[in-house]
MMTF fields as JSON, N, C-alpha, C and O atoms, coordinates in Angstrom:
{
  "mmtfVersion": "1.0.0",
  "mmtfProducer": "UNKNOWN",
  "numBonds": 503,
  "numAtoms": 504,
  "numGroups": 126,
  "numChains": 1,
  "numModels": 1,
  "chainsPerModel": [1],
  "groupsPerChain": [126],
  "chainIdList": ["A"],
  "bondAtomList": [4, 2, 8, 6, 12, 10, 16, 14, 20, 18, 24, 22, 28, 26, 32, 30, 36, 34, 40, 38, 44, 42, 48, 46, 52, 50, 56, 54, 60, 58, 64, 62, 68, 66, 72, 70, 76, 74, 80, 78, 84, 82, 88, 86, 92, 90, 96, 94, 100, 98, 104, 102, 108, 106, 112, 110, 116, 114, 120, 118, 124, 122, 128, 126, 132, 130, 136, 134, 140, 138, 144, 142, 148, 146, 152, 150, 156, 154, 160, 158, 164, 162, 168, 166, 172, 170, 176, 174, 180, 178, 184, 182, 188, 186, 192, 190, 196, 194, 200, 198, 204, 202, 208, 206, 212, 210, 216, 214, 220, 218, 224, 222, 228, 226, 232, 230, 236, 234, 240, 238, 244, 242, 248, 246, 252, 250, 256, 254, 260, 258, 264, 262, 268, 266, 272, 270, 276, 274, 280, 278, 284, 282, 288, 286, 292, 290, 296, 294, 300, 298, 304, 302, 308, 306, 312, 310, 316, 314, 320, 318, 324, 322, 328, 326, 332, 330, 336, 334, 340, 338, 344, 342, 348, 346, 352, 350, 356, 354, 360, 358, 364, 362, 368, 366, 372, 370, 376, 374, 380, 378, 384, 382, 388, 386, 392, 390, 396, 394, 400, 398, 404, 402, 408, 406, 412, 410, 416, 414, 420, 418, 424, 422, 428, 426, 432, 430, 436, 434, 440, 438, 444, 442, 448, 446, 452, 450, 456, 454, 460, 458, 464, 462, 468, 466, 472, 470, 476, 474, 480, 478, 484, 482, 488, 486, 492, 490, 496, 494, 500, 498],
  "bondOrderList": [1, 1, 1, 1, 1, 1, 1, 1, 1, 1, 1, 1, 1, 1, 1, 1, 1, 1, 1, 1, 1, 1, 1, 1, 1, 1, 1, 1, 1, 1, 1, 1, 1, 1, 1, 1, 1, 1, 1, 1, 1, 1, 1, 1, 1, 1, 1, 1, 1, 1, 1, 1, 1, 1, 1, 1, 1, 1, 1, 1, 1, 1, 1, 1, 1, 1, 1, 1, 1, 1, 1, 1, 1, 1, 1, 1, 1, 1, 1, 1, 1, 1, 1, 1, 1, 1, 1, 1, 1, 1, 1, 1, 1, 1, 1, 1, 1, 1, 1, 1, 1, 1, 1, 1, 1, 1, 1, 1, 1, 1, 1, 1, 1, 1, 1, 1, 1, 1, 1, 1, 1, 1, 1, 1, 1],
  "groupList": [{"groupName": "UNK", "atomNameList": ["N", "CA", "C", "O"], "elementList": ["N", "C", "C", "O"], "formalChargeList": [0, 0, 0, 0], "bondAtomList": [1, 0, 2, 1, 3, 2], "bondOrderList": [1, 1, 2], "singleLetterCode": "X", "chemCompType": "L-PEPTIDE LINKING"}],
  "groupTypeList": [0, 0, 0, 0, 0, 0, 0, 0, 0, 0, 0, 0, 0, 0, 0, 0, 0, 0, 0, 0, 0, 0, 0, 0, 0, 0, 0, 0, 0, 0, 0, 0, 0, 0, 0, 0, 0, 0, 0, 0, 0, 0, 0, 0, 0, 0, 0, 0, 0, 0, 0, 0, 0, 0, 0, 0, 0, 0, 0, 0, 0, 0, 0, 0, 0, 0, 0, 0, 0, 0, 0, 0, 0, 0, 0, 0, 0, 0, 0, 0, 0, 0, 0, 0, 0, 0, 0, 0, 0, 0, 0, 0, 0, 0, 0, 0, 0, 0, 0, 0, 0, 0, 0, 0, 0, 0, 0, 0, 0, 0, 0, 0, 0, 0, 0, 0, 0, 0, 0, 0, 0, 0, 0, 0, 0, 0],
  "groupIdList": [1, 2, 3, 4, 5, 6, 7, 8, 9, 10, 11, 12, 13, 14, 15, 16, 17, 18, 19, 20, 21, 22, 23, 24, 25, 26, 27, 28, 29, 30, 31, 32, 33, 34, 35, 36, 37, 38, 39, 40, 41, 42, 43, 44, 45, 46, 47, 48, 49, 50, 51, 52, 53, 54, 55, 56, 57, 58, 59, 60, 61, 62, 63, 64, 65, 66, 67, 68, 69, 70, 71, 72, 73, 74, 75, 76, 77, 78, 79, 80, 81, 82, 83, 84, 85, 86, 87, 88, 89, 90, 91, 92, 93, 94, 95, 96, 97, 98, 99, 100, 101, 102, 103, 104, 105, 106, 107, 108, 109, 110, 111, 112, 113, 114, 115, 116, 117, 118, 119, 120, 121, 122, 123, 124, 125, 126],
  "secStructList": [7, 7, 7, 7, 6, 6, 1, 5, 3, 3, 6, 6, 1, 7, 7, 5, 3, 3, 3, 6, 6, 3, 3, 3, 7, 7, 7, 7, 2, 2, 2, 2, 2, 2, 2, 7, 1, 3, 3, 3, 3, 3, 7, 7, 7, 6, 6, 7, 3, 3, 7, 6, 6, 7, 3, 3, 3, 3, 3, 3, 3, 1, 1, 7, 7, 3, 3, 3, 3, 7, 1, 1, 7, 3, 3, 3, 3, 3, 7, 7, 4, 4, 4, 6, 6, 7, 6, 6, 2, 2, 2, 2, 1, 6, 6, 6, 6, 6, 7, 7, 7, 3, 3, 3, 3, 1, 7, 6, 6, 7, 7, 6, 6, 3, 3, 7, 2, 2, 2, 2, 2, 2, 2, 2, 6, 7],
  "xCoordList": [1.254, -0.028, 0.721, 1.897, 0.169, 0.951, 0.568, -0.543, 1.359, 1.171, 2.494, 3.558, 1.876, 2.84, 3.258, 2.497, 4.887, 5.289, 4.641, 4.32, 4.593, 3.932, 2.678, 2.394, 1.845, 0.5, 0.419, 1.104, -0.364, -0.909, -2.108, -2.93, -2.569, -2.988, -4.197, -3.732, -5.207, -6.122, -6.824, -7.212, -6.877, -7.435, -8.505, -8.642, -9.248, -10.542, -10.259, -11.14, -9.187, -8.248, -8.881, -9.343, -8.682, -8.313, -7.279, -6.85, -6.843, -5.283, -5.541, -6.342, -4.954, -4.967, -3.542, -2.476, -3.699, -2.139, -2.834, -3.783, -1.753, -1.906, -0.962, 0.241, -1.429, -0.78, -1.075, -1.928, -0.188, -0.602, -2.069, -2.153, -2.909, -4.533, -5.526, -6.649, -5.231, -6.091, -5.176, -4.007, -6.222, -6.426, -7.322, -8.551, -6.649, -7.429, -7.129, -6.313, -8.39, -9.045, -9.03, -8.859, -9.242, -9.308, -9.561, -9.545, -9.819, -9.501, -8.12, -7.827, -7.56, -6.302, -6.615, -7.722, -5.398, -5.41, -5.842, -6.259, -5.69, -5.893, -7.535, -8.217, -8.222, -9.354, -10.165, -11.164, -9.586, -10.061, -10.625, -11.627, -9.366, -8.876, -9.947, -10.683, -9.873, -10.994, -12.449, -13.05, -13.022, -14.87, -14.796, -15.898, -13.664, -13.988, -14.357, -14.179, -15.046, -15.455, -16.307, -17.283, -15.74, -16.534, -17.596, -17.338, -18.816, -19.879, -20.564, -21.058, -20.555, -20.759, -20.075, -19.683, -19.939, -19.496, -20.317, -20.429, -20.884, -21.617, -21.275, -21.144, -21.163, -20.625, -21.475, -21.661, -22.027, -22.756, -23.06, -23.982, -21.159, -21.193, -20.516, -20.038, -20.253, -19.733, -20.309, -21.531, -19.388, -19.868, -19.721, -19.148, -20.353, -20.624, -19.028, -18.066, -18.937, -17.87, -18.195, -19.402, -17.149, -17.398, -16.253, -15.217, -16.563, -15.817, -14.784, -15.284, -13.775, -12.727, -13.731, -14.461, -13.597, -14.431, -15.656, -16.315, -16.183, -17.416, -17.563, -16.582, -18.656, -18.992, -19.084, -20.108, -18.32, -18.436, -18.905, -18.883, -19.336, -19.872, -19.875, -19.644, -20.389, -19.815, -19.566, -19.631, -19.211, -18.739, -19.582, -20.005, -20.178, -20.839, -19.938, -19.611, -19.568, -19.064, -20.009, -21.094, -20.046, -20.93, -21.399, -22.596, -20.313, -20.707, -21.346, -22.108, -20.81, -20.968, -21.485, -22.01, -21.586, -21.661, -20.885, -21.323, -19.742, -18.712, -19.128, -19.449, -18.981, -18.879, -17.187, -16.187, -17.241, -16.51, -16.04, -16.96, -15.08, -14.383, -13.931, -13.211, -13.941, -13.202, -12.057, -12.44, -10.604, -9.582, -9.264, -8.789, -9.483, -9.308, -10.15, -10.439, -10.644, -11.53, -11.679, -10.579, -12.471, -12.605, -13.987, -15.13, -13.595, -15.118, -14.591, -13.55, -15.535, -15.803, -15.446, -16.158, -14.495, -14.558, -14.929, -15.324, -14.775, -14.729, -14.95, -14.23, -16.048, -15.948, -15.298, -15.248, -14.591, -14.153, -15.45, -16.055, -15.475, -16.658, -16.73, -17.669, -15.155, -15.281, -15.411, -15.326, -15.669, -15.73, -17.495, -17.962, -18.603, -19.605, -20.049, -21.156, -19.155, -19.246, -18.329, -18.518, -17.134, -15.732, -15.793, -14.647, -16.672, -16.442, -15.342, -14.74, -15.117, -13.867, -12.468, -11.513, -12.038, -11.015, -10.534, -9.335, -11.552, -10.969, -10.233, -9.278, -10.779, -10.095, -8.703, -7.715, -8.648, -7.743, -6.302, -5.21, -6.789, -5.707, -6.58, -7.59, -6.137, -6.625, -6.378, -7.248, -4.884, -3.993, -3.958, -3.277, -4.71, -4.288, -5.498, -5.955, -5.892, -7.533, -8.554, -9.644, -8.408, -9.606, -9.818, -10.502, -9.07, -9.13, -10.549, -11.155, -10.911, -12.927, -13.04, -14.148, -12.28, -12.766, -11.513, -10.5, -11.494, -10.481, -11.132, -12.363, -10.421, -11.2, -10.176, -9.019, -10.727, -10.019, -10.014, -10.952, -8.499, -8.596, -8.894, -8.464, -9.433, -9.591, -8.831, -8.852, -7.514, -6.764, -5.381, -4.843, -4.761, -3.692, -2.673, -2.128, -2.289, -1.566, -2.177, -1.339, -3.475, -3.848, -3.609, -4.345, -2.595, -2.338, -2.413, -1.95, -3.011, -3.097, -4.131, -5.1, -3.511, -4.287, -3.936, -4.52, -2.964, -2.556, -1.681, -0.886, -1.608, -0.407, 0.605, 0.196, 1.7, 2.962, 2.469, 1.666, 2.812, 2.875, 3.359, 2.587, 4.652, 5.033, 4.201, 4.201, 3.436, 2.41, 1.425, 0.938, 0.994, -0.17, -0.004, -0.693, 1.11, 1.55, 1.297, 0.706, 1.815, 2.027, 0.762, 0.667, -0.181, -1.579, -2.426, -3.175, -2.351, -3.04, -2.808, -3.479, -1.253, -0.441, 0.028, -0.151, 0.579, 0.753, 2.536, 3.293],
  "yCoordList": [-1.129, 0.244, 1.001, 0.872, 2.014, 3.664, 4.603, 4.479, 5.345, 6.205, 7.382, 7.366, 8.377, 9.558, 10.431, 11.179, 10.204, 11.18, 12.567, 13.023, 13.019, 14.572, 15.078, 16.265, 13.975, 13.904, 13.373, 12.407, 13.957, 13.52, 12.942, 13.369, 11.899, 10.877, 10.603, 10.803, 10.297, 10.438, 8.996, 8.153, 8.955, 7.493, 6.933, 5.774, 8.061, 7.665, 7.175, 6.544, 7.356, 6.67, 7.894, 7.635, 9.493, 10.095, 11.096, 11.78, 11.19, 12.263, 13.409, 13.478, 14.476, 15.691, 16.357, 16.236, 16.983, 17.758, 19.711, 20.34, 20.029, 21.217, 22.216, 21.976, 23.077, 23.937, 25.511, 26.195, 25.794, 26.935, 27.419, 26.986, 28.117, 27.731, 27.354, 27.8, 26.306, 25.63, 24.189, 23.993, 23.246, 21.93, 20.922, 20.996, 20.038, 18.972, 17.885, 17.848, 16.732, 15.947, 14.674, 14.69, 13.445, 12.152, 11.195, 11.466, 9.997, 8.865, 7.782, 7.461, 7.408, 6.579, 5.508, 4.991, 4.834, 3.833, 2.527, 1.474, 2.725, 1.463, 1.706, 0.688, 3.085, 2.862, 2.366, 1.647, 2.845, 2.369, 1.032, 0.586, 0.621, -0.812, -1.664, -2.572, -1.243, -1.8, -2.017, -3.072, -0.827, -0.59, -1.277, -1.761, -1.603, -2.158, -1.41, -0.219, -1.803, -0.664, 0.153, -0.193, 1.683, 2.84, 3.078, 3.307, 2.974, 3.495, 4.866, 5.397, 5.543, 7.009, 7.329, 6.642, 8.912, 9.561, 10.837, 11.705, 10.928, 11.777, 12.804, 12.52, 13.996, 15.486, 16.648, 17.09, 17.128, 18.227, 19.535, 20.136, 19.37, 20.654, 21.598, 22.322, 21.929, 23.336, 24.225, 24.36, 25.133, 26.355, 26.187, 26.99, 25.037, 24.816, 25.023, 24.54, 25.756, 25.524, 24.564, 24.338, 23.529, 22.277, 22.477, 23.091, 21.852, 21.599, 20.15, 19.088, 20.275, 18.821, 17.948, 18.141, 16.652, 15.325, 15.41, 14.371, 16.39, 16.627, 16.011, 16.18, 15.191, 14.541, 15.441, 16.124, 15.6, 16.357, 15.412, 15.757, 14.181, 13.637, 12.184, 11.819, 11.347, 9.798, 9.241, 10.099, 7.843, 6.978, 5.933, 5.875, 4.824, 4.112, 2.881, 3.195, 1.906, 0.891, -0.165, 0.115, -1.207, -1.897, -2.471, -2.715, -2.787, -3.719, -2.864, -3.346, -1.357, -0.405, 0.829, 1.011, 1.915, 3.208, 3.588, 3.183, 4.327, 4.923, 6.703, 7.356, 7.03, 8.417, 8.967, 8.248, 10.451, 11.082, 11.928, 12.63, 12.034, 13.082, 13.942, 13.601, 15.23, 16.202, 16.059, 16.121, 15.862, 16.083, 17.714, 17.824, 18.616, 20.034, 20.448, 20.13, 21.626, 22.752, 23.475, 23.899, 23.708, 24.511, 24.881, 24.574, 25.58, 25.82, 25.144, 25.389, 24.226, 23.37, 24.477, 25.477, 24.323, 25.316, 24.704, 25.476, 23.37, 22.845, 21.428, 20.729, 20.789, 18.996, 18.738, 19.719, 17.38, 17.375, 16.516, 15.456, 17.213, 17.099, 15.796, 15.203, 15.474, 14.414, 13.265, 12.333, 12.978, 11.713, 11.56, 10.587, 12.516, 12.317, 11.349, 10.81, 11.2, 10.319, 9.332, 8.283, 9.42, 8.606, 8.097, 8.033, 7.721, 7.803, 6.512, 6.225, 5.888, 4.392, 5.258, 4.524, 6.995, 7.268, 7.07, 6.879, 7.121, 7.001, 5.875, 6.029, 4.288, 3.386, 3.344, 2.8, 3.762, 4.146, 4.657, 4.095, 6.107, 7.196, 7.786, 8.49, 7.466, 7.653, 9.319, 10.058, 9.584, 10.464, 11.51, 12.531, 11.225, 12.124, 12.748, 13.811, 12.323, 12.373, 11.954, 12.52, 11.086, 10.84, 11.482, 11.062, 12.766, 13.589, 13.982, 13.868, 14.258, 14.636, 16.262, 16.769, 16.848, 18.179, 18.722, 18.026, 20.125, 21.267, 21.926, 21.887, 22.673, 23.117, 24.469, 24.472, 25.586, 26.813, 26.468, 26.197, 26.559, 25.866, 27.294, 28.4, 27.133, 27.861, 28.404, 29.546, 26.955, 27.102, 26.746, 25.76, 27.205, 26.463, 25.87, 24.89, 26.058, 25.49, 24.332, 23.527, 23.975, 22.838, 21.718, 21.279, 21.087, 19.535, 18.497, 17.363, 18.941, 17.61, 16.863, 17.116, 15.541, 14.482, 13.792, 12.765, 14.375, 13.686, 13.165, 13.374, 12.29, 11.41, 11.079, 10.772, 11.111, 11.283, 9.869, 9.101, 9.596, 8.28, 7.435, 6.595, 7.565, 6.137, 5.832, 4.705, 6.865, 6.54, 5.845, 4.885, 6.409, 5.909, 4.428, 3.501, 4.379, 2.499, 1.633, 0.554, 2.258, 1.988, 1.144, -0.023, 2.307, 2.441, 1.549, 0.768, 1.62, 0.06, -1.556, -2.477, -1.473, -2.389, -3.2, -4.357, -2.237, -2.339, -2.452, -2.567],
  "zCoordList": [-0.158, 0.034, -0.008, 0.332, -0.461, -0.793, 0.581, 1.097, 1.011, 1.792, 1.862, 2.481, 0.928, 0.621, 1.797, 2.41, 2.104, 3.04, 3.508, 4.605, 2.233, 2.534, 2.888, 3.052, 3.01, 3.69, 5.119, 5.453, 5.924, 7.045, 7.143, 6.332, 8.057, 8.114, 9.641, 10.763, 9.539, 10.382, 10.72, 9.911, 12.28, 12.654, 11.694, 11.305, 11.398, 10.358, 9.091, 8.508, 8.568, 7.367, 6.142, 5.031, 6.903, 5.866, 5.682, 6.612, 4.372, 4.52, 4.007, 3.075, 4.48, 4.1, 3.567, 4.171, 2.494, 2.191, 2.477, 2.009, 3.444, 3.841, 2.883, 2.78, 2.355, 1.72, 1.799, 1.232, 2.594, 3.303, 4.288, 5.438, 3.855, 4.618, 3.993, 4.229, 2.925, 1.981, 2.039, 1.706, 2.611, 2.366, 1.703, 1.691, 1.19, 0.121, 1.204, 2.125, 0.616, 1.389, 0.538, -0.681, 1.353, 0.605, 1.515, 2.716, 1.072, 1.758, 1.624, 0.472, 2.37, 2.183, 1.504, 1.66, 0.361, -0.231, 0.798, 0.315, 2.267, 2.866, 3.206, 3.324, 3.373, 3.497, 1.964, 1.952, 0.895, -0.051, -0.581, -1.141, -0.071, -0.265, 0.772, 0.386, 1.932, 2.829, 2.415, 2.615, 1.764, 1.479, 0.255, -0.004, -0.9, -2.086, -2.849, -2.594, -4.142, -5.356, -4.681, -4.015, -4.96, -4.709, -5.88, -7.062, -5.292, -6.709, -6.658, -7.652, -5.099, -5.222, -4.138, -3.195, -4.481, -3.406, -3.149, -4.015, -1.94, -1.818, -0.659, 0.532, -1.218, -0.663, -1.041, -2.175, 0.24, -0.463, 0.912, 1.463, 0.931, 2.3, 1.722, 2.596, 0.725, -0.134, 0.494, 0.434, 1.344, 1.695, 3.576, 4.311, 3.953, 5.512, 6.048, 5.451, 7.172, 8.315, 8.796, 8.876, 9.355, 9.876, 10.954, 10.701, 12.285, 13.362, 13.044, 12.675, 13.19, 13.408, 13.992, 14.965, 12.981, 13.645, 12.974, 13.028, 12.326, 11.815, 10.608, 9.885, 10.011, 8.729, 7.655, 7.637, 6.815, 5.376, 4.237, 3.055, 4.673, 3.135, 3.927, 5.08, 2.284, 2.751, 1.657, 0.777, 1.074, 0.102, 0.153, 1.307, -0.702, -1.001, -1.662, -2.807, -1.373, -1.81, -2.14, -1.631, -2.749, -2.935, -1.828, -1.675, -0.791, 0.558, 1.86, 2.697, 1.825, 2.611, 2.569, 1.471, 3.396, 3.074, 4.192, 5.269, 4.224, 5.347, 5.184, 4.191, 6.396, 6.897, 6.562, 6.592, 6.245, 5.783, 7.028, 7.447, 7.607, 8.729, 8.295, 7.356, 8.496, 8.365, 9.567, 10.735, 9.253, 9.989, 10.601, 11.731, 9.989, 11.096, 10.18, 9.026, 11.342, 11.312, 9.96, 9.606, 9.249, 8.22, 7.432, 7.771, 6.358, 5.463, 4.224, 3.613, 3.971, 2.272, 1.277, 1.176, 0.643, -0.576, -2.146, -3.019, -2.38, -3.321, -3.328, -2.615, -4.193, -3.833, -5.002, -5.745, -5.565, -6.478, -7.548, -7.386, -8.285, -9.75, -10.497, -11.03, -10.343, -11.264, -10.815, -11.614, -9.32, -8.457, -8.652, -8.058, -9.504, -9.694, -10.945, -10.969, -11.888, -13.073, -12.847, -13.462, -11.93, -11.904, -10.486, -10.042, -9.629, -7.994, -8.114, -7.079, -9.087, -8.947, -9.039, -9.295, -8.852, -9.081, -7.429, -7.225, -6.173, -5.328, -4.843, -4.082, -5.401, -5.568, -6.491, -5.999, -7.463, -8.57, -8.165, -8.093, -7.9, -7.676, -5.946, -5.976, -5.032, -4.031, -3.352, -2.891, -3.48, -3.199, -4.453, -4.359, -5.626, -6.748, -7.525, -7.104, -8.321, -9.052, -7.943, -8.034, -6.937, -6.315, -5.135, -4.202, -5.209, -3.544, -3.585, -4.65, -2.943, -2.146, -1.848, -2.023, -1.541, -0.629, -0.719, -0.641, -0.907, -0.347, 0.513, 0.509, 1.436, 2.342, 2.663, 2.243, 3.436, 4.034, 5.497, 6.246, 5.753, 7.424, 8.423, 8.095, 9.264, 10.542, 11.2, 11.657, 11.358, 12.159, 11.345, 11.85, 10.379, 9.509, 10.59, 10.082, 11.674, 12.64, 13.247, 13.656, 13.447, 13.938, 13.41, 12.526, 13.829, 13.115, 14.292, 14.173, 15.415, 16.274, 15.729, 15.012, 16.439, 16.158, 14.818, 14.476, 14.057, 12.737, 12.915, 13.832, 12.012, 11.701, 10.641, 9.521, 10.863, 9.818, 8.725, 9.254, 7.593, 6.888, 7.978, 8.44, 8.488, 9.475, 10.632, 11.127, 11.118, 12.213, 11.812, 12.41, 10.517, 10.051, 9.746, 10.172, 8.872, 8.695, 10.055, 10.081, 11.096, 12.347, 13.071, 13.451, 13.081, 13.395, 12.682, 13.268, 11.566, 10.525, 10.475, 10.009, 11.332, 11.251, 9.755, 9.374, 9.241, 7.793, 8.052, 7.088]
}
């Protein structure tokens, strides 16, 4: 499995790439592998200010539906529109074209609770 070292990770299996006061969020390679074939991504929180740990959407796989949790507080700026027609991008390219949302960070310095790639690998027992 792939865990890019420039990203941070959560216990809920989201990844986050912070660039200044904007962050891009998706689910990890491990999460998409556990879920199986993703058939639908439901995110309708654009414009919403969310607190750390709040649900920003859900993914539907053949076997299950799973909530998506925002790893840091912020306002949802954009949803990856490509996922409407190609939800399988989350399976095939979770850290690239399969990203889910971009947010404006409430506090760009708040990285508490986020894990490095190495810490995340230990967390999932990889």
